[in-house]
C-alpha positions as CSV (number, residue, x, y, z in Angstrom):
1,X,-13.6,21.5,-0.9
2,X,-17.0,19.9,-0.8
3,X,-18.3,23.0,-2.8
4,X,-15.5,22.5,-5.3
5,X,-16.4,18.8,-5.8
6,X,-20.1,19.8,-6.4
7,X,-19.0,22.5,-8.9
8,X,-16.9,20.1,-10.9
9,X,-19.6,17.4,-10.8
10,X,-22.0,19.8,-12.3
11,X,-19.7,21.5,-14.8
12,X,-17.7,18.6,-16.2
13,X,-18.6,16.5,-19.3
14,X,-18.5,12.7,-18.6
15,X,-19.3,11.2,-22.0
16,X,-15.8,10.0,-22.3
17,X,-15.9,8.0,-19.1
18,X,-17.5,4.7,-20.1
19,X,-14.8,4.1,-22.8
20,X,-12.1,5.2,-20.3
21,X,-13.4,2.7,-17.8
22,X,-13.2,-0.2,-20.3
23,X,-9.7,0.9,-21.3
24,X,-8.7,1.1,-17.6
25,X,-9.8,-2.5,-17.0
26,X,-7.8,-3.8,-20.0
27,X,-4.8,-1.7,-18.8
28,X,-5.0,-3.3,-15.4
29,X,-4.9,-6.8,-17.1
30,X,-1.9,-5.7,-19.2
31,X,-0.1,-4.6,-16.0
32,X,-1.1,-7.7,-14.1
33,X,0.5,-9.9,-16.8
34,X,4.0,-8.4,-15.9
35,X,5.4,-10.2,-12.8
36,X,6.4,-7.7,-10.1
37,X,7.2,-9.3,-6.8
38,X,8.4,-6.9,-4.1
39,X,12.0,-5.9,-4.9
40,X,11.6,-7.1,-8.5
41,X,9.3,-4.4,-10.0
42,X,11.7,-3.3,-12.7
43,X,9.9,-4.7,-15.8
44,X,6.6,-3.3,-14.6
45,X,8.2,0.1,-13.8
46,X,9.6,0.2,-17.4
47,X,6.1,-0.4,-18.7
48,X,4.6,2.4,-16.6
49,X,7.4,4.8,-17.6
50,X,6.5,4.1,-21.3
51,X,2.9,4.9,-20.5
52,X,3.9,8.1,-18.8
53,X,5.9,9.2,-21.9
54,X,2.9,8.3,-24.2
55,X,0.7,10.5,-22.0
56,X,3.0,13.5,-22.3
57,X,4.0,13.8,-18.7
58,X,7.1,15.9,-17.8
59,X,10.1,15.1,-15.6
60,X,9.6,11.4,-15.9
61,X,12.1,9.6,-13.7
62,X,12.8,6.0,-12.6
63,X,14.9,5.7,-9.4
64,X,17.1,2.9,-8.1
65,X,14.3,1.1,-6.3
66,X,12.0,1.1,-9.4
67,X,9.8,4.0,-8.4
68,X,8.5,5.9,-11.5
69,X,7.1,9.4,-11.4
70,X,6.1,12.1,-13.8
71,X,4.5,15.6,-13.6
72,X,1.5,17.1,-15.3
73,X,2.2,20.9,-15.1
74,X,-0.5,23.1,-13.6
75,X,-1.7,26.6,-14.3
76,X,0.2,27.9,-11.3
77,X,3.8,26.7,-10.6
78,X,4.2,28.8,-7.5
79,X,2.1,26.5,-5.2
80,X,2.9,23.0,-4.0
81,X,1.2,20.3,-6.1
82,X,-0.6,17.1,-5.5
83,X,0.9,13.6,-5.4
84,X,-1.2,10.7,-6.8
85,X,0.3,7.3,-6.1
86,X,-0.3,3.6,-6.6
87,X,2.1,0.8,-5.8
88,X,3.3,-1.6,-8.5
89,X,4.5,-4.6,-6.5
90,X,2.6,-7.8,-5.7
91,X,2.8,-10.5,-3.1
92,X,3.1,-13.2,-5.8
93,X,6.3,-14.9,-6.9
94,X,7.7,-14.2,-10.3
95,X,6.8,-17.8,-11.5
96,X,3.1,-17.5,-10.4
97,X,0.6,-18.4,-13.1
98,X,-1.0,-15.0,-14.0
99,X,-3.7,-16.3,-16.2
100,X,-7.0,-14.4,-15.9
101,X,-10.6,-15.6,-16.0
102,X,-13.6,-13.5,-16.9
103,X,-17.0,-14.5,-15.4
104,X,-20.3,-12.5,-15.1
105,X,-18.9,-9.1,-14.4
106,X,-15.8,-10.3,-12.5
107,X,-12.2,-10.8,-13.6
108,X,-10.0,-13.2,-11.7
109,X,-6.3,-12.9,-11.6
110,X,-3.5,-12.8,-8.9
111,X,-2.7,-9.2,-8.1
112,X,-5.3,-7.7,-10.4
113,X,-7.0,-5.7,-7.8
114,X,-4.0,-5.2,-5.5
115,X,-2.8,-3.2,-7.1
116,X,-2.8,-3.4,-10.9
117,X,-6.2,-1.7,-10.8
118,X,-4.8,1.1,-8.7
119,X,-1.9,1.7,-11.2
120,X,-4.3,1.5,-14.1
121,X,-6.4,4.2,-12.4
122,X,-3.4,6.3,-12.0
123,X,-2.7,6.1,-15.7
124,X,-6.4,6.6,-16.5
125,X,-6.4,9.9,-14.5
126,X,-3.4,11.2,-16.5
127,X,-5.0,10.0,-19.7
128,X,-8.3,11.8,-18.9
129,X,-6.6,15.1,-18.4
130,X,-4.7,14.6,-21.7
131,X,-7.8,13.5,-23.7
132,X,-10.0,16.3,-22.4
133,X,-7.4,19.0,-22.7
134,X,-7.6,19.9,-19.0
135,X,-4.9,21.8,-17.3
136,X,-5.0,21.3,-13.5
137,X,-4.8,24.4,-11.3
138,X,-1.6,23.1,-9.7
139,X,1.0,20.5,-10.7
140,X,0.0,16.9,-10.5
141,X,2.7,14.4,-9.7
142,X,2.0,10.8,-10.7
143,X,3.9,8.1,-8.8
144,X,3.9,4.4,-9.5
145,X,5.9,3.3,-6.4
146,X,7.6,0.0,-5.5
147,X,8.0,-2.0,-2.2
148,X,4.6,-1.5,-0.6
149,X,4.0,-5.2,0.2
150,X,5.5,-7.5,2.8
151,X,9.1,-6.8,3.7
152,X,9.2,-3.9,1.3
153,X,8.3,-1.8,4.3
154,X,6.9,1.0,2.2
155,X,10.4,1.5,0.9
156,X,9.3,2.8,-2.4
157,X,7.1,5.5,-1.0
158,X,9.7,6.4,1.6
159,X,12.3,6.9,-1.1
160,X,10.0,8.8,-3.5
161,X,8.5,11.0,-0.8
162,X,12.0,12.1,0.3
163,X,12.5,13.5,-3.2
164,X,9.1,14.9,-3.9
165,X,7.9,16.2,-0.6
166,X,9.1,19.7,-1.3
167,X,7.0,19.8,-4.5
168,X,3.7,18.7,-3.0
169,X,1.2,19.6,-0.3
170,X,-1.1,16.6,-0.2
171,X,-1.4,13.0,-1.3
172,X,-4.1,10.9,-3.0
173,X,-3.1,7.2,-2.8
174,X,-4.9,4.6,-4.8
175,X,-5.7,1.0,-3.9
176,X,-7.5,-0.9,-6.7
177,X,-10.3,-2.6,-4.7
178,X,-11.0,0.1,-2.0
179,X,-13.8,1.9,-3.9
180,X,-16.4,3.2,-1.4
181,X,-13.8,3.5,1.4
182,X,-11.6,6.4,2.4
183,X,-8.6,5.5,4.5
184,X,-7.9,8.4,6.8
185,X,-5.3,7.0,9.2
186,X,-2.3,4.7,8.9
187,X,-1.7,2.2,11.7
188,X,1.7,1.7,13.2
189,X,3.5,-1.5,12.2
190,X,6.7,-3.2,13.5
191,X,8.0,-6.4,12.0
192,X,10.6,-8.5,13.9
193,X,12.8,-11.4,12.7
194,X,13.7,-13.3,15.9
195,X,16.5,-15.8,15.5
196,X,17.7,-18.7,17.8
197,X,21.1,-20.2,17.6
198,X,22.6,-23.2,19.5
199,X,25.5,-25.6,19.2
200,X,23.2,-28.4,18.2
201,X,24.1,-32.1,18.1
202,X,22.7,-35.6,17.4
203,X,19.1,-36.2,18.4
204,X,19.9,-39.5,20.3
205,X,23.5,-39.0,21.5
206,X,23.1,-35.4,22.6
207,X,19.4,-35.5,23.8
208,X,18.8,-32.7,26.3
209,X,21.0,-30.1,24.6
210,X,19.2,-26.9,23.7
211,X,17.5,-26.9,20.3
212,X,17.0,-23.7,18.3
213,X,13.7,-25.0,17.1
214,X,12.5,-25.9,20.6
215,X,13.5,-22.4,21.7
216,X,11.6,-20.7,18.9
217,X,8.5,-22.9,19.5
218,X,8.6,-22.0,23.2
219,X,8.9,-18.3,22.3
220,X,6.1,-18.6,19.8
221,X,3.8,-20.2,22.5
222,X,4.6,-17.3,24.8
223,X,3.8,-14.8,22.2
224,X,0.6,-16.6,21.3
225,X,-0.5,-16.3,25.0
226,X,-0.5,-12.4,24.8
227,X,-3.9,-10.7,24.9
228,X,-3.3,-7.3,23.4
229,X,-5.7,-4.4,24.0
230,X,-8.9,-4.1,22.0
231,X,-8.8,-0.3,22.3
232,X,-6.7,0.9,20.7
233,X,-6.9,-2.1,18.5
234,X,-3.6,-4.0,18.6
235,X,-2.7,-7.2,16.9
236,X,0.2,-9.7,16.3
237,X,0.8,-12.5,13.9
238,X,3.6,-15.1,13.6
239,X,3.7,-15.3,9.8
240,X,6.6,-17.7,9.2
241,X,8.8,-20.1,11.1
242,X,11.9,-21.7,9.7
243,X,15.0,-23.7,10.8
244,X,16.7,-27.0,11.4
245,X,18.9,-29.2,9.3
246,X,17.3,-32.7,9.4
247,X,14.8,-34.7,11.5
248,X,17.5,-36.4,13.6
249,X,19.7,-33.4,14.4
250,X,19.3,-30.9,17.2
251,X,18.6,-27.7,15.3
252,X,21.4,-25.1,15.4
253,X,19.3,-22.4,13.8
254,X,15.7,-21.4,13.7
255,X,13.7,-18.2,13.4
256,X,10.2,-16.7,13.4
257,X,8.8,-13.6,11.6
258,X,6.5,-11.5,13.7
259,X,4.1,-8.8,12.6
260,X,2.9,-6.3,15.2
261,X,0.2,-3.6,14.6
262,X,-1.7,-1.0,16.5
263,X,-3.8,2.1,16.1
264,X,-1.6,3.8,18.7
265,X,2.2,3.9,18.6
266,X,2.4,3.7,22.4
267,X,0.4,0.4,22.5
268,X,2.6,-1.0,19.7
269,X,5.7,-0.1,21.7
270,X,4.2,-1.8,24.8
271,X,3.5,-5.0,22.8
272,X,7.0,-5.1,21.3
273,X,8.5,-4.6,24.8
274,X,6.5,-7.6,26.0
275,X,7.8,-9.7,23.2
276,X,11.3,-8.6,23.9
277,X,10.8,-9.5,27.5
278,X,10.0,-13.1,26.5
279,X,13.1,-13.2,24.2
280,X,15.3,-12.0,27.1
281,X,13.8,-14.5,29.5
282,X,14.3,-17.5,27.2
283,X,17.9,-16.6,26.2
284,X,20.8,-18.5,27.8
285,X,24.4,-18.9,26.9
286,X,23.4,-22.1,25.1
287,X,20.3,-20.8,23.5
288,X,21.1,-17.4,21.9
289,X,18.1,-15.4,20.8
290,X,18.4,-12.1,18.9
291,X,15.9,-9.6,17.4
292,X,16.2,-7.8,14.1
293,X,13.7,-5.1,13.1
294,X,12.8,-5.8,9.5
295,X,9.8,-3.5,9.1
296,X,8.8,-0.1,10.6
297,X,5.7,1.5,9.1
298,X,5.0,4.9,10.8
299,X,1.6,6.0,11.9
300,X,-0.4,9.1,11.2
301,X,-3.8,10.5,10.5
302,X,-5.6,13.3,8.7
303,X,-7.9,15.5,10.8
304,X,-11.6,14.7,10.6
305,X,-12.4,18.2,9.3
306,X,-9.6,18.4,6.8
307,X,-10.8,19.6,3.3
308,X,-9.1,16.7,1.6
309,X,-10.9,14.1,3.7
310,X,-14.2,16.0,3.3
311,X,-13.6,16.3,-0.4
312,X,-13.0,12.5,-0.7
313,X,-16.3,11.8,1.0
314,X,-18.0,14.5,-1.1
315,X,-16.7,12.9,-4.3
316,X,-18.2,9.5,-3.3
317,X,-21.5,11.2,-2.5
318,X,-21.5,12.8,-6.0
319,X,-21.4,9.3,-7.5
320,X,-24.1,8.0,-5.3
321,X,-22.0,6.2,-2.7
322,X,-21.9,6.7,1.0
323,X,-18.2,6.6,1.9
324,X,-16.9,4.6,4.8
325,X,-13.9,5.9,6.8
326,X,-11.2,3.3,7.4
327,X,-7.8,2.9,9.0
328,X,-5.1,0.6,7.7
329,X,-1.5,0.3,6.5
330,X,-0.9,1.8,3.1
331,X,1.6,4.0,1.3
332,X,-0.2,6.9,2.8
333,X,1.3,6.1,6.2
334,X,4.5,7.8,5.0
335,X,3.1,11.3,4.2
336,X,0.7,11.1,7.1
337,X,3.5,10.4,9.6
338,X,5.3,13.5,8.1
339,X,2.3,15.7,8.7
340,X,1.1,15.8,5.1
341,X,-2.6,15.4,4.5
342,X,-3.3,12.1,2.7
343,X,-6.2,9.8,1.9
344,X,-6.4,6.4,0.2
345,X,-9.3,5.7,-2.1
346,X,-10.2,3.0,-4.6
347,X,-11.0,2.4,-8.2
348,X,-13.4,-0.5,-8.0
349,X,-14.5,-3.3,-5.7
350,X,-13.2,-6.9,-5.5
351,X,-12.1,-9.6,-3.2
352,X,-9.7,-12.4,-2.2
353,X,-6.7,-10.0,-2.1
354,X,-3.3,-11.9,-1.8
355,X,-4.9,-15.1,-3.0
356,X,-4.6,-16.8,-6.4
357,X,-8.4,-16.4,-6.9
358,X,-8.3,-12.6,-6.4
359,X,-10.9,-10.8,-8.4
360,X,-12.2,-7.4,-9.4
361,X,-15.7,-6.2,-10.2
362,X,-15.8,-4.4,-13.6
363,X,-19.1,-2.5,-13.2
364,X,-18.0,0.1,-10.5
365,X,-14.9,1.2,-12.5
366,X,-16.5,4.2,-14.3
367,X,-17.9,5.6,-11.0
368,X,-14.6,4.9,-9.3
369,X,-12.8,6.9,-11.9
370,X,-15.3,9.7,-11.7
371,X,-14.8,10.1,-8.0
372,X,-11.0,10.1,-8.6
373,X,-11.3,12.9,-11.2
374,X,-13.7,14.9,-9.0
375,X,-11.4,14.7,-6.0
376,X,-8.3,15.6,-8.1
377,X,-9.9,18.6,-9.8
378,X,-11.3,19.9,-6.5
379,X,-8.0,19.3,-4.6
380,X,-6.0,21.2,-7.3
381,X,-8.5,24.1,-7.2
382,X,-8.4,24.2,-3.4
383,X,-4.6,24.4,-3.6
384,X,-4.7,27.6,-5.5
385,X,-7.6,29.0,-3.5
386,X,-10.0,29.1,-6.5
387,X,-13.5,30.3,-5.6
388,X,-16.6,29.0,-7.4
């Protein structure tokens, strides 16, 4: 595929790209102004569906979880196509102030980079094919999927992939601020909600009775004493603790939310078993602890010599960037775990993801779009075995 990337780099006109980059930035801002917390992506999905219609895509569909997809027909319909995806949801609540600020080549705004810029890149790619009159060698499926963040548990991609997997052979996933990086592997993630329940009582009259909060705190301390392996890299995080009724009551209910991650599923399972051992050890008839799995992101990886991975690196090379290979947890986990080749690439650079002062850099957008176009054209040509 590297040869195909070089071919398209040398034989494609790029005079349209600067204007497209500016339009992509403004499209990202327009998307960012539509609140889309995880599980509440409906309004943003409707906006994307309208954009898909304006771009002339076929088979546009919005499903029950606010995934939106459409198809750009290819020259050959007898080969599986390519899925290009970007998630629409954000970590920010619906009432978050979404005002933006522009400053010296940067634009600040909650969720602008993660992942409004990715969705805008998705639309820019479809728009580029339309404006240039290009017909891809195979079908391109454009997916704006929901539920990537937090407790969404990749639910949007899981639902969409179950429908589209028979129509595609590989996946190019977009994250707005990942330009210069190529994610080649998805780490395994398990998320647990651990709950403590007791009979409770008055803080003075019934002192000594088990407290749900005391139990959760002891469990948290035990978890915090765990030293997971450095190789394969394995981590944990207690992200939230809640419970209790009032300061002078022995708590009848408390819980913590635990995020477990590892490069290797076996190491992740061992860490979870250690946590469950602490839960079992602290449980008594008067302090009842239970574990609920609230997240399960599968792991997978693309081979180091796979043409899609080499093509992604070659596309970056053609725009003057030395690509960095990464691993992480993205929507690409789902196809990778199912054995489908997938990479995650970016549109621009930025910082402070998941913070109110999140920002994107505007200058790299044109080169980010160029690498996306090169990779898409080359991947489609590779799918039909085109020789150059």
